N, C-alpha and C positions, 0 to 999 in steps of 0.2 A: 332310597328308591331301587326295588332289584332291578336289573337289566329283565327286558321282556322284549327282543328285537325294535326296529325301523320301521318307520311308516308304513312303507311297500315294499316291494320286494325291485331292489336294484335300486334305490334312494340311498342304502348305506354310502354306496359308493361314489355318488354321486358330486364333482368335481367342481359343480356351479350351484350358484342357488336358482338360476332357472332350471336345470334337472329336480332339486329337489321341488318345487311350485308344480313344473309337471308331474312326481310323481305321486299329487293332492287329486290330479282329473281322476275323475272315476271310484276317489273314495267318501263318502256318503254318512262316515260317520261324523260327529260332531269338531269343527276346527276352529269355532272362534264363539266369543260371549262378550256381550256390551249393553245390560240393561236387561232389557226381555228380547233383546233382536239375538240368534243364535243363527251361524250361518258352516255349513258343509265344509268340509275340505274341497268337496268337489266345486263347492259356490266362489268358495276364494278363489280357486284355477281358474273356474271360467270369468269372475271378476277382475281377475287382472288381468287376462289377456284379452276381454274386450276395452278395459284401459291399455294395456301396451299397444292396442290396434289404434287408438284415438292417440297416443303420444306419436305415433309414429307419422301422423295423420297431420301432428299440429305442430314441428318441433320443425322451423327452418331447416330450407338443405346448405348446409358448411355451419349450423350451428353445432355447439358441443354438445352434447347430449346428457346435460343435466336437468336434471328441474328441484325446485325447491319445495319442500313440504312444510310449509306453515300452520301446521295443527296440532289439536290436543289428541290424547291418545284415542283415539280415535278409528272403526272399523276403517274406513279411508284411508288410516296409515297403513296400516301392512298389505292392506290392497295395493298403493302403490310404490309399496318399498316391492311387491312380486313383480308387478306390471314394470317396476322400471328395469326388473332382473332378466323380464322373462325379451323385453328390446332391447337388450344390452345398454342400455344407459345406466346412470347413476342419481343416485338420490343426496339431495344436501337440505340435513335438516338444519330448519330455522330455528332457532330460539327468540319464542315470544314475548320473553322480558327483554328483550335489547326494542332500542328506542332509537325514533328521527333516523340521526344521518347512520347512524352504529348499525341500526335495522338495515339500512338501504343497501351502506357497505358489502354487508355478508352476503345477498343478497346477490349485488353486481361483482362480488370478489368469485364466487364457487360461480360466474358465468350461470345464471340458472337464464335457460332458454323461456321455460315453465314456470310457473307459480299453483302449487297447489293448497287452498287453505279454508277461511270457513267467515261464517257473517260473523263471527265474535271478534277474530283479528281483523277483519275489514280495517276499525279504526287506528288502527297502528300504521297502516300504507296510506293515509290519506296523505295528500302534501307530498309525500316525497320523487322524487326523482328515481324511480325503479327504471331498469334496462329492461323489462319485461312489457311489454305493450299491455295496455286491459285486453286485446281478446285471448292473450295467452296468461290470463289471472285469472283458473276456474275457482271455482266458490263450492264445494258440495252440496255444501244445504240449502242451496239456492235451485227452485225449478228448472232453472236454463240448464245449469250441469245433467241434471240429469236426460231431458231434451237433445244436447249436445252427445251423451255417451251411449243415449238408444240407438241410437244406428248399428253399431260395435256391439248390443248384448248379443249371445251365441257364438262370439268366435272363442275357438279352443285355443288351448297352450302350444297343440301341435303346430298349428294355421300359422300362431306368429312365428314359430318356429323355422315353420315352412319359409317366412318370408314374406308375410302378409303382412298390410301395413307399414310397410318399409323400415321394419326393425334389423339392427343389426345383430349376426350371430352371439351371439356372448360366448364369451371363452373362460379360464380361470384366471386373464390376465384382465380383464374387461375391470374400469371401473366400476365399482357398484356404491362406496356411500363417499361423500366429503363430510365427516362432523364436525364440529368446532370445536376443540379444547378449552380447558374453562383457564386461562390462564391468567395471573393476578396480574400482568403489566401488557399494556401494548394491545394492538387488535388481535383478537382470537386468529387462532390459525387449524386451517380447516385439512384436518388432515385424511388422507387416500386412504380404503378399504377397497381389495378388489373381489371380485367374488369368490377366485378361490380361497382367498383368505375368510371370508366371514363364512363360507361353505364349512372347511378344516374345522374352526373354531365352532359351530354349530355341532360337529360330531364328535368334536373331542369332549364340549360340556355332555352332549349325549351321552356320550360313553362314560363319564365318570361320575357322573349322579344318575347310570343307569336310567334314562327317561325312556318311561313306558309308553304306549299307544293310549294309555287313558288317564294317562297324566294332564293338568292343567297348568300351565305356565300363569302367573297373574301378573301382568304386566302394569304393575303403575306411577313405575316411572317415568319419566318423558321419555318417548322416544324419539325424541332431535337427538339424542343423545347417544353414544354410545353402549354402555351400560344395559340400555333395556333393548336393543335391536340386538346387539352379539351375545351379551349373558341369556335375555330372553326373550325371544325371538326365531334368532337363529339355531339356538339346541330343542325347542316345539317346531321347526320344521323338521330339521334332522331327525328326528325321533319317533315324529309322527304325531305329539301332544296339541291338544288345543291351548290358544289362549283367551286369556281373559281381560279385556280393558277394561282399565277406569281413567275418567279421562285427566285426573289429575290425582296428586297423592295426598289422601286422606288420613290420618291418625283412624281416626272416631269411624272408619268407615272402613276399615281392614281388614278387621275378623269379618264384621255382616258380608264384604264381601266376598271371602272365604270363604264361608258356610254356604252361601249363594250360587256360587258358583264353582261349590267342590274343589279349592284350586288344591294345589299339592306342593308347588312351589316359586319361590320370589325372587326376584334380585332388587338388591339396598346398593346405598351409598352415601354419603355422606351421613346426617345425622335421622334418616328416617323410622332407627331402630330407636333413638332417645324418644323421640317420638311416642311411639310406640310404646314405650317404657313408660311414658307421663302420662295415658290415658287413667284413668281408673280401675284398678284391680276391679276383678269379678270372679264370679266361682267357677263360669264356664269358660274361663278364659285359652284351657284345654279344649275343648267340645270343638273342633276343625278338622276338617284332614291334611293340613300345612304339614309337611315332610322335612323340605329341606327350605333353607334359606341362603344365597348366595349372594356376596358382594364385597365392598372395602371398607377401612376403617369404624363399622362400629366399636373396635377395645373390647381390651380383654375382659375387661368389671361388665361393657353392658350387656354382651356376648353372653355374661354367664348369667345376667338375672336376664336374659329373653328365653333362654334356654331352660332357668327354672321358672319360670312363671307359664311360658307359652309349650315349654316342650318340644321345641321345636332346635334343632342345634344347627348355628348361623356356619357359614365356610366360610371363612376369611379368604379370599383367593388374593392374586396379586396377578395383573396383564396391564401393560402400559396400555392407554387410550391409541396410542401408534403404534403397538403392538412390537414394539422391538425388545420385551425381557418378558417371561412370566416365569411365576412362580407356582410350582401345585402343593398342596398339602397333602403329608404321605400320614398313612395308620401310625407314624410315629411321632407326630409331630406335636412339641409339646406347645401344654398351652400357653398364646400370647406370640406363637411366630407363626410365619406364614406358611413354610414348607422347604423344602428344597427347589435347587433349579426344572424346570422344565425341560426334558430329553432333548439335546445338543445343543443346549447354551452353556454358555461359560460366561458365569454371575459372578459378579467381583461389590466389594465394597472400598472404593477410592478415595485418594485427598484428587477434591476437585482441582487446586491447581496444577499437582503433579504428577496424578494420575496413579503413585503408589497406592496399593493395596496395604488396607491399614490391618492394622492387629484385631486378633477376635476379642468379641465379648467375655467380658467374666460376667458369668450372675450369680446372683446369696442361691442359697434350697428354696428362699420362695420364688426366684424368677425375677428379683429387680438388679437392673445396671449397673454393675461394680466402675465399671471404665468407659460412658460414656462417652469425655472428651474425645480420648485415644482412638475408639472404637468405631464414634459413629461418621458415616461418610456418604458419599454420592454413590447407587449402585447405577453398575454396569455389564452393559454386554458385550464381551470381547470376542463374540465367537457373532456366529450369524445366524440372523436376524429375520423377524417379518416384515419390517419398517417400508412404509414404501413411499414415505413420504411427503410432503405439504404440499396442498397442491397453489402453485404461481407464488413458490417461496423458497427458493433455491435459498436461500441466506440461512433460516431457521432448519431445514433441512440437512446443510450444510453443518449446522449447529451442534446438534442431536449428534452426527457419525462424527466427529470430529475426532484428532488424531488423539494419542496418546494425552498429550497437556492440553494445551491452550492454542495450539496451531490450528491454521486453518486446516478445512476437509470440505471430502466431497460426498455424495453418497456410498455409501459401502466402502467409504478407503479409511474411515476408522474405528472403533468402539460406538457402540448405539448409548448414551447417556440420559436414565431414566430421568435423569432433576427430581430426583426423591432421594431422601436422608434413609437409611438401613445399617443396622448392621450384624454381624455375624456370628453366629457363638461357638464354642468349642466342637460342637458337636456337625457342623456346616449347615446349619438350619437358618435362614433369616426372618429376622425381624423389623416390619417397620417401623421409621421414625420418624416418619414426618415429609413436606414438600422442602425438598431446597430453599423455595424463597418462606418457608417459616422457621428458617436459624435466625437462631439473635448469636449476639458479639457482648458479653457483657463483659466487662472489665479483662476484656482480651482474649475469654474465653469462648468457643461457641457451643451453642445449646441448641437439642432440639427443641419446637413447642410441641410434637407429637410427647416426648419423655414427660415434660411437667404438666401436661394434660391429663395422661393419663396417674399420673400423681395428686393432682386436686379432683380428679375425678370422684376418689374414695371420699372427698369432704360430703355426707350424709347431706345435708341442705341443700345441695345442686343438682339440677336434675340433665344439666348439661355445663360444658366448659367448655369455654378454647380459649390458644394461650399466645399469645404472640407479640411484636416486639414494636415499641415507641423511639426513639430515638433520645439517647442520652443528651441534655444538656452540652455536654462537654465533647464526651467520645464514646461512640458506640452504642450501644442497646441499654434500655431498661426495657424486665418483663410488666407485659402489663395481661390479665385476667379477665374476662370477660366469664361471670356465673349468672345463670338461670335458674334462681331458686324457685326451688315446689312453691307452691302454691301455698299461701298462709304462713310465708318464715320472710322474716326478715333477716338481713346480714350483723352477723353480731362480730365485731373486728375481734371482743376474746376468743371467743370460739375457734376464728380461725386461728390468731396465733399459737391457738395451743395445739389447732390441730395439725398445721406446719411444724412445728417443734417435738411432734410424735412422727413425723414422717421419716424414719433411717434413712432412704435414698433420694431424701433433697437435699440436692446441693449446696452448697452456700453461693453460689449465684442466679441458686431456680428460683428463690420464695417472690412473686409477682411484688414491684413496686408501685403498681397500682390495682384497684380490682374494682370493675366497672358493674355494676347489677342489673340484670334487666330479665325484661316477664317471660322474653324467650331470643335467642340465637339468630340472628341476620343471616338469611342463605341465598344461596344462588338456587336459580332456577334447577338446577339436578341436586338441590336439596346437599347439596356441601354447606360448610360453614363459609360465612363470606368475607374472612380474612383484611382481603383488599378494603374490604369498608369500613372495617373495624380499625386496621393503621388509618388510614385517613382520617377517621373520628378522632381515634385517640384517647385523650382527659378530654379534648373536646368537645364533648358530647351530648345529650340532651337527656342522658340516664346517672342515677344517683352514682359517684365516685368515690373509694376511700382510697388512700395512699400512704406509705410511709414516706416521711417527705423526703428531702433531700440534703444530706448536711451540708456545713457551709466552714467559713476558717474564723468563728465564732469558738469559743475555749468549747470543748469537748465535755460531756456532762463527768462526774463522777465515776471511774474505772475504766470509762469506755474509750477506746484506743482511737485516735484520731490521725491514723494511717490513713491515705487517700486509697489504702486498698484492700480497707479492712471487710472482714465478710457479712455480707448483706442479708444473712437470715433473721427478718423480723422472727425476735422472741425467740428464737434459737438459745440452748445455753450457752455462754462466753460471747455470743454476739452482740452487737451495738448495737440503740435504741435508732440512732438515726447514724447510717451508715456514713463514711466523712467522705467529700470528693475532690477536688483540687479549688483551689481557692475562691471561692466565687460572691456575689455584691450584692446577693439577699441574703439575710439571715431566718433558714425554715425549722422550725423546729417541733417536735415532736408530744404532746399532750402527755403526763407522766401515766405511767398502768398501762400503756397501751401502743401498741408499732403501727395503726394505723387510725387515721381518721378521717372525717368527711372533707374532701377537695374543695374547697370554699372560690367565691368567684374571686377571693382576692389572693389566695393561693397563684389559681392558675392565672391571677393577670401578673403576681411575679418572677411567675415560671416562663413566661413568655419572654417577660423580659430576658431573662435569666437564657433562653435563645436568642433572640435576639444581639447581645453582648458577646456570645462568643459564636455567633453567625452563622446558626446552624437551624433558624426558626424556618428556611427550608424547605426541610429535610421534614416538616412535621404535613405534609401533601403528598409525600411520595405514592 
């Protein structure tokens, strides 16, 4: 997109989100679209002011100025974000896929004094012990809500700024968002984001993408997550662009929506790009106004496929949800890389145990990593970060900002640890290698799930791939892969073995021990692969599983090494058909001519017995 100014004079220097919302007043261009509903920027600012006035009346004296928003991507969501900014309040995005005590915990943990929801979500709240009394639960599609809001219609942003309705004067340091991180273990943490940081992020992205006043940002990722708000709504607000809302992501509705709303920009996370690529191709796939997509984890293969099919280049960015580290793409960023550190950041890839910086990665001419074992580590920011901590969680805050090693820390006392795996090439470009909880340890070697996924993504019959660890019955981990096969395709073990053998960058420990075939990969509410669920079910799942069985103390097949540390790449030249392990109690063999066979009920029983023999069965439920 070519740069062409901002929404209104003065908004380009706005230091708070409230100032950006105030700048919408008097702007009668289209500001939001949702189905047949169209709202101008002026109407959005007025609606936000009315809700801010109502908020000021409903908030009990002495309560935290926090409101929980449990909505789909409907117009009320950005209206309440804007209202909170004007009132100096904070929005806690509540995840509608949470259930029961977990959902109640999220609302309670963020000290919500008000809850904004809709009738579709009321069953989720039934019977829960909530900290919010019924009179402060507003149901936006109930007639009583319109009656409650009626007396405040006509309030202007300037009246709110002057203190109408008991609002708090917003400053750059005012809390604006409390959004939950999608960690795989423990209760989700609520990351803080101030008005100043959100406004700055909006300005930065609006400048980077050259957001124009006639652009339309398509918000199809859930707004309870930071991606849609920080990377979608905020740059539209800062650049004076409109937003088009989709209640929830739909791959089949994506292009029709883009055409209907004349959308020019969208954000993505997780596997949304894979879902779009899985839709049936059409001759008019390039007949749309879309010019840019911004997100993470699309993968180089899928990004290239998306550009070839839809004519839209995806910009892979990196910015930790908590704001502690950012990598920006530069014009010379090579394929597969994320980019270089944002200005002022001192980023490094280090050993998470010692803090020592790791060697630079060596890549072959095809861009394949040659020394992943030595170069993959955790990304840290050794300089100043914009991380603002977690709400009511000083332990997690300290862990994020701990000192060089594993010692204790406090906010600002040490480096910012992203929890993400990266490597850095000899030219200084950073490459994403997975989440720290995606690390596998196979035969004493550390592997990154994302690196294996990048290789398996080349397997033509698969339209989606997820790699994760399952515990080895004796020590460390084994590699398991879930393959979402294309419609009409069945898993062919011989073909898969041939594919693995043909991959020059597949290390000897990387081949999956288990292969699970699925109709679709399980995902979280933010469209990220639900690896925690995959790990928990492992090979104890209802889907078909194929495996290369464990070896035993039985005599090895002719010509097969019987050492415990023999390479375990099924089908690779010189590799054993059945890698041996330390002595076990059950003999498990491989049929001649194939390195993979169906995982049967008998296999499962024998393998579970093996875990019990080695007192490792509890690890299967981690």
